[in-house]
Backbone bond lengths (Angstrom), bond angles and torsions (degrees), N, CA, C in turn:
res aa  C-N    CA-C-N  psi(-1)  N-CA   C-N-CA  omega(-1)  CA-C   N-CA-C  phi
1 M - - - 1.425 - - 1.506 113.55 -
2 T 1.276 118.96 130.30 1.464 120.29 -175.57 1.540 113.08 -92.73
3 G 1.345 117.23 -27.68 1.470 121.86 -179.68 1.479 113.53 -77.37
4 T 1.320 116.02 156.13 1.475 120.37 175.70 1.488 108.42 -86.46
5 A 1.321 117.28 126.22 1.430 120.99 178.96 1.541 109.11 -84.68
6 H 1.302 115.54 140.07 1.451 122.48 175.91 1.475 109.12 -108.30
7 P 1.274 119.60 99.05 1.441 120.62 -177.36 1.564 109.81 -66.05
8 T 1.310 114.90 147.34 1.480 118.91 179.00 1.538 106.50 -78.02
9 P 1.352 113.10 129.01 1.523 116.67 175.86 1.484 109.85 -56.62
10 P 1.383 116.31 145.31 1.483 119.10 -176.56 1.512 112.48 -67.43
11 F 1.301 117.48 -25.15 1.479 120.92 -178.66 1.479 112.57 -124.60
12 E 1.271 117.76 93.05 1.467 122.09 176.26 1.526 110.56 -94.16
13 P 1.310 119.68 139.83 1.439 119.27 -179.28 1.493 112.19 -62.98
14 D 1.347 114.22 145.34 1.407 118.84 173.86 1.517 111.36 -77.59
15 I 1.293 116.55 151.00 1.480 120.70 179.97 1.503 106.48 -108.39
16 L 1.359 114.30 125.89 1.453 119.72 177.74 1.516 109.62 -94.32
17 L 1.323 118.75 130.63 1.382 122.76 171.62 1.501 109.60 -78.48
18 P 1.345 117.71 155.68 1.500 118.52 -177.94 1.507 114.41 -57.23
19 E 1.371 118.83 -33.37 1.405 120.98 -179.89 1.540 113.37 -74.64
20 Q 1.354 117.02 -13.05 1.441 121.07 178.31 1.530 113.96 -87.20
21 R 1.292 116.09 -12.88 1.470 122.96 -178.74 1.491 109.91 -90.96
22 V 1.337 117.02 141.26 1.461 123.06 176.90 1.497 107.97 -90.98
23 F 1.301 117.40 119.50 1.483 122.12 178.94 1.518 110.04 -105.46
24 P 1.348 117.77 152.97 1.457 117.04 174.25 1.487 113.05 -55.74
25 G 1.357 115.81 136.19 1.426 121.80 178.74 1.517 114.46 84.79
26 R 1.340 116.54 -2.06 1.467 121.17 -179.45 1.520 108.80 -115.03
27 Q 1.276 118.21 125.37 1.465 121.19 176.78 1.484 109.04 -76.97
28 A 1.359 117.06 136.06 1.417 122.05 173.08 1.503 111.38 -75.11
29 M 1.292 117.89 159.14 1.416 121.12 176.85 1.590 108.80 -61.42
30 Q 1.323 114.56 156.00 1.452 118.49 -176.71 1.503 113.26 -52.20
31 G 1.333 119.47 -47.08 1.424 123.39 -179.42 1.516 113.01 -59.39
32 E 1.317 118.56 -42.17 1.453 123.60 178.90 1.517 109.39 -64.61
33 R 1.330 116.21 -42.78 1.479 118.47 -178.49 1.519 110.71 -66.24
34 L 1.290 118.62 -39.05 1.499 123.61 175.30 1.520 109.36 -61.28
35 L 1.249 118.88 -44.77 1.480 122.91 179.48 1.542 108.55 -62.26
36 M 1.332 117.49 -45.89 1.492 120.31 179.80 1.533 110.49 -63.27
37 L 1.325 117.39 -39.39 1.468 121.33 178.11 1.555 109.34 -64.09
38 A 1.326 117.70 -41.31 1.474 119.32 179.87 1.484 109.94 -65.74
39 V 1.353 118.78 -39.50 1.495 120.20 179.85 1.523 108.99 -64.76
40 L 1.375 117.31 -44.02 1.474 120.91 177.98 1.478 113.01 -61.09
41 E 1.331 117.83 -46.90 1.406 122.66 -179.94 1.534 114.22 -59.62
42 D 1.397 114.19 -41.79 1.417 119.91 178.74 1.541 111.21 -63.58
43 A 1.368 115.94 -43.61 1.407 121.92 -178.42 1.554 109.85 -62.02
44 L 1.365 116.06 -46.96 1.447 119.66 -179.32 1.575 112.34 -65.11
45 D 1.301 116.41 -33.99 1.457 120.00 177.25 1.533 107.71 -67.97
46 C 1.320 117.44 -46.19 1.452 120.71 179.15 1.526 111.25 -59.78
47 Y 1.301 116.94 -44.20 1.456 121.90 178.54 1.516 111.31 -55.27
48 R 1.349 114.93 -50.47 1.487 117.94 -177.13 1.509 113.48 -70.35
49 K 1.313 119.29 -39.82 1.465 123.38 -175.84 1.519 112.83 -77.88
50 C 1.325 119.69 -32.28 1.432 123.95 -172.53 1.502 113.88 -97.11
51 R 1.276 117.59 -7.94 1.442 123.49 -173.88 1.519 114.05 -54.47
52 R 1.286 118.51 -45.35 1.457 122.15 -175.34 1.536 115.81 -98.37
53 S 1.337 114.68 10.26 1.466 121.30 -175.81 1.543 110.51 -68.66
54 R 1.307 117.34 144.64 1.448 123.51 174.33 1.496 110.79 -104.64
55 E 1.312 118.63 -8.52 1.461 122.20 -179.66 1.588 108.00 -75.29
56 A 1.303 114.64 132.35 1.441 121.15 -171.02 1.590 111.85 -58.61
57 A 1.312 117.72 -45.75 1.440 119.90 -176.64 1.564 111.37 -66.25
58 T 1.347 113.22 -40.56 1.468 118.90 -178.69 1.519 109.49 -71.40
59 R 1.278 118.45 -35.34 1.447 124.09 177.76 1.580 109.88 -66.03
60 L 1.336 116.07 -39.44 1.433 120.22 176.68 1.502 110.99 -63.82
61 L 1.319 116.22 -39.66 1.456 120.06 178.55 1.494 111.58 -64.51
62 F 1.328 117.03 -39.87 1.497 123.49 176.19 1.527 108.68 -62.97
63 D 1.361 118.76 -45.78 1.452 120.87 -175.63 1.556 110.17 -65.10
64 E 1.281 116.22 -38.07 1.516 120.49 177.56 1.545 110.10 -67.84
65 T 1.325 117.11 -39.39 1.416 121.22 -178.86 1.549 109.62 -69.47
66 R 1.320 117.75 -41.70 1.470 124.43 179.32 1.548 108.05 -63.67
67 A 1.318 118.67 -41.31 1.445 119.55 178.87 1.503 110.81 -66.86
68 W 1.351 118.26 -35.09 1.466 121.83 177.90 1.533 112.42 -66.95
69 V 1.351 115.91 -42.24 1.419 122.12 178.80 1.592 110.70 -67.48
70 E 1.262 118.33 -40.79 1.456 123.16 -178.59 1.519 112.39 -77.86
71 S 1.262 121.41 -16.77 1.434 124.72 -178.51 1.526 109.31 -63.18
72 R 1.352 116.45 141.55 1.485 121.59 177.67 1.586 109.80 -102.30
73 D 1.324 115.18 13.39 1.455 118.70 179.74 1.534 111.38 -65.09
74 R 1.357 113.80 130.02 1.440 120.79 176.65 1.506 111.91 -119.18
75 D 1.308 117.86 1.61 1.462 123.86 -175.87 1.521 113.44 -87.27
76 T 1.341 116.12 -20.66 1.454 121.56 -178.09 1.511 109.40 -93.68
77 L 1.300 116.51 136.41 1.467 120.90 -175.62 1.492 112.92 -58.47
78 F 1.323 118.79 -41.66 1.449 119.81 -176.39 1.544 110.51 -109.07
79 S 1.333 117.55 33.90 1.468 119.12 172.81 1.537 106.89 -76.17
80 F 1.295 116.14 163.58 1.467 122.66 177.53 1.490 111.27 -56.46
81 E 1.318 116.40 -48.60 1.498 120.99 -178.76 1.517 110.35 -63.53
82 S 1.335 119.57 -44.19 1.441 122.77 -179.72 1.549 112.11 -61.66
83 I 1.312 113.40 -43.53 1.477 117.30 -179.31 1.515 110.19 -66.16
84 C 1.302 118.07 -45.97 1.464 120.65 175.36 1.535 112.20 -57.44
85 E 1.298 116.50 -42.78 1.472 118.57 179.08 1.511 111.04 -63.85
86 A 1.305 116.59 -44.91 1.494 120.36 178.92 1.521 111.81 -61.67
87 L 1.314 116.55 -34.21 1.510 120.15 179.68 1.483 113.79 -91.35
88 D 1.363 115.32 2.92 1.471 119.70 -179.64 1.572 113.72 61.09
89 I 1.312 112.43 43.18 1.475 119.47 -179.59 1.551 106.00 -116.48
90 D 1.304 115.99 136.43 1.500 120.73 177.74 1.558 107.50 -74.02
91 P 1.344 117.96 110.58 1.450 119.05 -176.97 1.518 114.51 -63.18
92 D 1.313 118.33 -35.81 1.494 120.04 177.59 1.468 112.66 -65.86
93 Y 1.330 119.20 -38.67 1.445 121.62 176.40 1.520 111.57 -64.88
94 L 1.373 115.89 -39.88 1.447 119.45 -178.23 1.535 108.41 -67.01
95 R 1.342 116.33 -42.70 1.472 120.29 177.83 1.550 110.80 -57.48
96 R 1.359 116.45 -47.15 1.445 120.36 -178.68 1.517 110.39 -61.12
97 R 1.350 117.36 -44.34 1.450 119.31 -177.79 1.560 111.19 -68.03
98 L 1.350 116.20 -36.74 1.414 119.22 175.98 1.498 111.79 -61.25
99 H 1.285 117.85 -44.64 1.464 121.30 178.90 1.511 111.48 -65.60
100 E 1.320 118.03 -42.73 1.476 121.33 178.27 1.477 110.62 -59.80
101 T 1.343 119.65 -49.28 1.453 119.42 -177.08 1.505 112.95 -72.92
102 S 1.339 118.15 -29.93 1.418 122.31 178.85 1.551 113.35 -75.36
103 D 1.322 114.71 -30.40 1.489 118.13 -178.48 1.492 113.45 -90.53
104 G 1.364 118.96 6.92 1.417 122.63 179.18 1.504 112.45 77.54
105 G 1.379 117.49 17.07 1.419 122.01 179.16 1.491 110.98 -75.16
106 A 1.327 119.22 -149.38 1.454 124.39 178.00 1.511 107.05 -56.43
107 R 1.330 118.70 114.89 1.436 122.30 -175.87 1.520 112.11 -100.97
108 R 1.315 116.20 42.21 1.479 118.31 177.63 1.504 107.27 -64.23
109 R 1.318 116.79 128.51 1.467 120.17 179.69 1.501 109.47 -88.01
110 L 1.291 118.71 -23.65 1.501 119.78 -174.70 1.562 107.98 -112.84
111 T 1.325 115.10 148.59 1.430 122.56 177.89 1.537 109.53 -123.45
112 D 1.301 117.54 154.79 1.449 120.68 177.80 1.533 109.12 -82.52
113 D 1.322 114.75 126.49 1.474 120.71 173.34 1.522 108.95 -78.64
114 A 1.337 114.50 170.51 1.472 120.13 -177.51 1.553 110.22 -57.50
115 D 1.327 119.56 -32.42 1.407 121.37 -176.91 1.542 113.00 -89.47
116 G 1.352 116.25 8.49 1.468 121.05 178.24 1.479 115.95 86.87
117 E 1.332 117.13 -1.98 1.487 120.32 176.38 1.485 110.78 -79.14
118 R 1.346 115.41 152.99 1.408 120.68 179.98 1.540 108.13 -86.79
119 S 1.321 119.31 140.05 1.436 122.62 -174.51 1.534 111.17 -147.17
120 R 1.299 118.63 157.42 1.440 120.89 170.45 1.526 113.98 -93.11
121 R 1.330 116.72 -2.39 1.480 120.93 -179.20 1.445 111.01 -80.30
122 P 1.375 117.46 147.15 1.464 120.02 173.77 1.552 109.05 -61.99
123 A 1.307 114.07 156.95 1.475 119.68 -177.59 1.487 109.87 -63.16
124 R 1.312 116.00 138.97 1.474 124.07 176.10 1.511 107.48 -87.07
125 R 1.307 114.89 153.69 1.485 121.53 177.37 1.497 108.99 -68.98
126 A 1.334 113.98 147.09 1.461 117.91 177.71 1.452 114.11 -81.37
């Protein structure tokens, strides 16, 4: 062969179509919202369970999770802020509650919903 072959890189970026992106004020499809909720639940579970670990691999997982939760990035589809926005959850409230329960602070398991009912869900935006 006389031509120079250009091998395809093993990791090419995915391209998102406009309808695949979650924009403010637009509800994601049910499947996407369920996936976002699963990602958020997994991260919160990891944050709480791995926080006090002394094992290096577990501690690294916690540090990565903490950085993800504390990030203010809104441009990435599965960033903490974007997921909270898509699920109509106040990210600052969720961060505060996560720090409170992880630090052994006020360990209230239930929060007041807008209608005064007690719930285990994070506060929704007004």
